[in-house]
N, C-alpha and C positions, 0 to 999 in steps of 0.2 A: 276518216277514222279519228284524226286528231281533233276535229271539230266536235265529234260526239263525246270524246273523253273530256274535252274542255267544258262542254255544256253540262255533263253529269257532275264534274268536279265543282263547277261554279254553282250549280243547283244545290248540291249538298252543303257547300259552305254558306250560301245565302240563307237557305232554310234553317240550317243548324244554328246560325247566329240569331236569326229572328225568333225562332222558337225558344231558344235559350233565354233571350231577352224577355220574351213574353212570360214564360214560366217563372223567371226570376222575379218579375213583378209580383206575381202571386206569392212566391216564397218569401220575398223580403218583407212585404206588408204583413203576412201571416206571422213571421218571426217578430215583427214589431209589436204585435198583439199577443205574443207568447202562445201561439198555436204550435203544437208539436207536429213536426214534419216527418212523415214516415218514409216518403220516397220522392225524389226529384228525377223524372224520366224525360229524356229527349228521345222521341220516337216511340213507336208501338211495336208489339210483337216480341220475338225472341231477343233475349238479352245478349248483347255483344260485349259490353263492359259493365262492371259493377264494382263500386267501392263505397264503404261506409265512412262517415265522418261526423265530427261534432259530438257533443255530450248525449244527444238523442240517438246516436248511431243512424243518422239519416242515410238512406241508400241513394247514391248517385248512379243513375243507370243510363247507358246509351243502348237503344234498341235498334232492331234491324230495319224497321220501316220509318224513314225520317219525314213523315208527313204530319207531325204533330207532337204533342208531349203532354205531360200532366204533373201536377204536384199533389201527392196523396197526403192528406192530413188526418190526424187523429179525429175520429167522428163516430158517435154512437150509432149512426145509421148504417155504418159499414163494418161494425164489429164491436165486441165487448170492450168497454173502457172502465178501468178500475176507478174507484171513488176518489183516490188521491190524485189521479190524472184528469179527472173530469173538468176542472177549471181550464185545462189546456186543450180541450176538445173544441173543434170548429163549431159544432152545432150548439155548444154551450155559450158561445160569445154573443154579445148583444148584436142587434140587427145592423146597426151602422158599421160595426167592425166587419161583419160578414160581407156586407155590401162593398166595403172598401177593399177587402181581400180579393173578391171576385172581379171587381172593376180594374184592379191594378194591372192585370195582364194586358188588356187593350190599351190602357193609359201608357204603359211602358212601350208599346208599339209606336204610339204617337211621339213619345220622348225620343225613341231611336230615330224616327224620321226627322224630327227637329234637329237632332245632332248631326245626322248625315247631310241635310241641306245646309246647315251652318258651315260645316267643313267645305262643302262645294262652293258656297258663296264667298268664303274667306279666301280660299286658294284661287278661285276664279276659273272660268271656262272661256277658252278662246273660241268665239263663235263668229259665224258669217253674218255680216250686217244685213238687215232685212231689205235688200235691194231687189226689186221686182224684175223677173226675167220676162218671159213671154206672157201676154194677157190673151186669154182665149176669146175670140170674137163672139159677140152676143151673149157672153157669160155675165154673171152677177157683177164681176169686177169691171168688165168692159162697159156695162150699162151705167156703172157708178162713175165712170170717167178715169179709172186708173190706167196708167201707161207704163210700158216697159222702161226700166232705168230709174223709176222713182223709188225713193227709200221710205219705208214706213217709219215715221218718227214716233207716233204714239197711237194707242188704241183706247178710246174712251178716256183720253187725257192721262193715261199711264204710259210712261216711256218704254219703248221697245228697242233695246240696244242690239239684239241679235235675232236671227230667225227663230232660234229656240224659244226665246221669250215670246215672240209674236205668235208662234204656233200654239204654245201653251195657252195664251189668252184667247186665241180663236177657238180652241177646243172648249174652253170654259163657256164662252159666249154661245157656241153652237148648241151645247147641251141645254143652256138656258133659253134658247130660241130668241136671242137678243137682236135688236137692231143696234149696230155699233157705228161709232164715228172714228174714222181714220184720218190722221194728219200725215200727209205724204209730202216729200220735197223732191224736186227734180235736180238735175246735175248743177244747175245754177243757183240752187238754194231757194227757189220759189216754192212756197208752201201752198197746199190746197187741202181743204177738208172735204171728205166724202163720206157718204152714209151707205152701209151695206146691211141688208136684211139677211141674217143667218138662219131665220126660222125656216127658210126654204131648203136647208141642208139636213139630211137625215143622219141620225147617229150611226146607222149601219155604214153609210158612206165614210164617215169619219173613222169608224173602227177598222175599216179595210185600208186605212192609210190614204184615202182619196179626198181628204178635206180640201187641200189647196186646189186639187183638180176640180172639185165640185164648185169651188168659189171662182175658179177660172184664173188662178194665179200660178205663176211659175217662179221658182227660185233662180236667181241669176246664175248663168253657167260661166265659170271662170275658164276661159280658153287659153291654153298654153300655145304661144306662137310657134309656127312651123319653122323653127330655126335649129340647125344641126349643132349638137353639142359634141360629146365624146364620140369618136369613131373607132370601132374595133379593127384591129389588124386583119388583113386577108378577107374582110367581108365585102359584100357587094357595094357598100357605100364607098369604101376606100378604092376598090377597083374601078368604080365609075368616075372617080375624080371629085367626088363631093368633099368639101372642106368644112372645118368647124366655122360656125357663124354664118354659113350659107343659109339664106332665107328662102324657103320654098314658095314660089309665086303661083305656079300652076302645074298640073300633071295631065298630060295629053290634052292640053288646052282648057282644062277645067280648073277654075280658080281654087286655090287651097287656102283656107282662112285659119286653120288651127292644126296643131300637131296630131290631134285625134283624126282629122280628115286625111292627113298625110299617112298615118299608120294604116288606115283602112285601105288606101290605095295599094300600099305595100303588101298587106296581108292577102288581099283579094287577087293579086296578080303574080303568083310564084312563077319564076322563069319566063316572064313576059317582059318585053321591052317597053319601058315607060319613058316618054319624052318629058323631061322635067325642066322647067324654067326656074332658075334661082337668081336671087339678088345678092351679088358679091361685091362688097366695097363700093356700093352705089351703082354698079353696072349689072346689066342683065346677061346671064350666061345660060346657054342651053346644054343639057347633059342627058345622055341616055343611061338609064339605070335598069338593070335586070335583077330583080330580087332573087335570092337563093330560095330553094324549096326545102322546107322543114316540116316535121310532124309536130302538131300541137293538139293534145287531147284527141288523137286519132284522126285529125283533119289536116290536110296538106295546106300550108299557108306560106306566104312570102315573108322574108326577113332580109334586112340589109346590113345589120350590125352597126346601128347608130342610135344615140340617145338624144333626147331633147335638151336644148339649152334653155335654162330658166334663170333669168337675171335675178340677183339678190333683191329681195323686197318687192318683187313683181306684183304680188297680191296683198301686200301688207295693208293697203288702204281699204281692202274689202273685209278685213277681220277686226274684231274688237275683243279685248279681254274684259269680261264682265265679272268684276270682283268688288267687294265692299269691306268696310272696316268691321271689326269684330262685333261691336254693338249693333250696327246697321244690319250686318249679315244675320245676327241672331233674330232680330225682329222680322226680317224677310223670311227666315226659315220657319218661324211660327206661322206667318201668313201663308206661306206655301203649303205647309202641312194642313192648315185649315181649309185652304182652297181645294186640295186634293181629296180631303175627307168629304167635303160637300159635293164635289164632282162625282165621287164614287156613289154616294147616296142618291144623287139625282139620276145617274145612269141606271142604277138598280130600280129606282122608281119608274123610270121610263120603260124598263123591261116589264115590270109588273102590270102596267096599263097597256102594254102592247105597242108602245111607240118605238121600241127598240127590240131587235131580235135577240133570242137567247144564244144565237150563234156567236155573239160577242164574248161569251164566257170562255175562259181559257183554263185548261187543266194543267197537270204537272209536266206534260211533254212540252207544251208551248212555253211554260214558265222556264223550263230547263233551257230551251232554245234561246229565249231572251237573256237568260243569265249568262250563257256562253258568249252570245254576241256582245253584251255589255262588258264582260270581263276582257274580251278580245280588244275592245276599244281602249280601255284603260281603267285605272282605279276609280277616278271620279265618276265615270259612266256606270261602273259597277255599284258605287255608292248610291247613285241616283236610282238605279234599278231597285236596290234593296229598300230605299226610302219609299218608293211607290208600292212595293209589295208589303212593307210594314204598315203603311196607311191602310191598305186593303184588308190586311189581317185584323187591324184594330177596328175598322168599321164593321166588317163581317161578324166579328166576335161580339159586337155590341147589339147585333140584330136580335129581336125578341123571339129567338128560335130555341126551343128546348134542346139540351145537350151543349149549346154554346153558352158562353159567359152571359150574353144578353138574356138568354132564357132564365138563368138563375136570378139575374137582377130583376127580371119581370116578376118572378115569384116573390122576391123580397119587397118589391113595391106593393104587391097585393097584400102581403103580410102587414106592411106598414098601414094600409088602409083598413083592413078588417080586424087587425089586432091579434092575429094568430097565423102560424105557418100554413101554407097550402098543404092540403091533405096528401098523404103518400099515394093514394089512388089517382088523384089528379096529376101528380108529378109523373107517375108511371105512364099515364095516358099521354102526357106531354112528351115524354121521352120517345114513345112509339111514333108519334106524329113527327117529332124532330128527326128520327132515324129515316123515316120515309122521305122527308123533304131533302135531307142532306144526301141520301143515296141518289135521289132523283137529280139533284144539281150536279153531283159528281159524275153521274152517267152522261148527262148532257155535255159536261166539260170534256170528258174523255172522248165522247163521240166527235165533238168539234175538233179536238186534237188530231184524231185519226183522219178526219176529212181534210184538215190542213196538210197533213203529211202526204196524203194521196194527191194533193194538188187541187 
């Protein structure tokens, strides 16, 4: 229940901010060209909140359905305009000004993404170094000669400080069907250059979160040693004679290599005697442990009342803080926004030609889930999520589809070529086509959301 509330709240906050920023772009540029603004609405449908402000008594409205917004301007096509206010009418403005006002919304979405990425790059993200875990036999990676324990130093001569950076680059190159060059280094620092053909990977595999699996790469698993830390009083661990800093060597003769394995033994054997070999002060000691029986999510499991001992700085060498100076971070944020925009366009293009399935489209339910998950991780993760959505909004709104900003811009480009506005009849036909296209896309997105919810 808490997850649902968090997802809904994060969804409303994210869309509210991004829609407001988008519509403010239209509003601000329109005001710069002295267009009279009648209404600034966040959302559609029934009015939840309304307040008038400014010399023009512009209505600021928050509506019930937070899936969009609009800026209503004075326009002869939507009502009578007095002669004295005609110079402030949108349709009265020269073509270049109308073009600027309409394009400002998507442009402000890109500006928001640049700002969000800039904050992320300045503050920095603590990421896992791109050290390879398991390599799937006979996979693309195995055939290329990659080995477990190697670290990915660069992809196509661009440095990869963390797995996050490496995966982002792999996604880009997969969409482009590129053949990439990886530089990897082993534990001794010996470097090797390998070539991987990503044209063999489908976008659908990537969209399902199986990109690394398709390549045959695993992320290194950081194993916590099976060493006893805190021991709770009156628990099975204390009663059996286990002590702090005891290292679990084996259970019933089976070697135990991590705390995770040790916990599995305990959970799977409630009230059963376990013969445990521990290493204590350099000596081997045998101890019988009988886990207590407890209920967890309706299932009976074992528990002994002991926590893992994790030495300070145990995994420090596996992590890196990826941060940059303000000027460098700003340049990287522009580059990142551009790359995400191009990636979005290419994925859409692959869908149009049938190289990618429309099941990759996400609707409001999936977006709300992603919003909640990112918000649960932290502010920077939520910023990253909002940047991605903002780029998507910017790109989608620039598509030449009637009803969207891109559709209006298409009309203006035609007007610039033929020297007169597109006829009202053609615009009405375009709107009808646009409605059908958008309703179709929304239906597919909602269907995909429901299928994902049902598993």
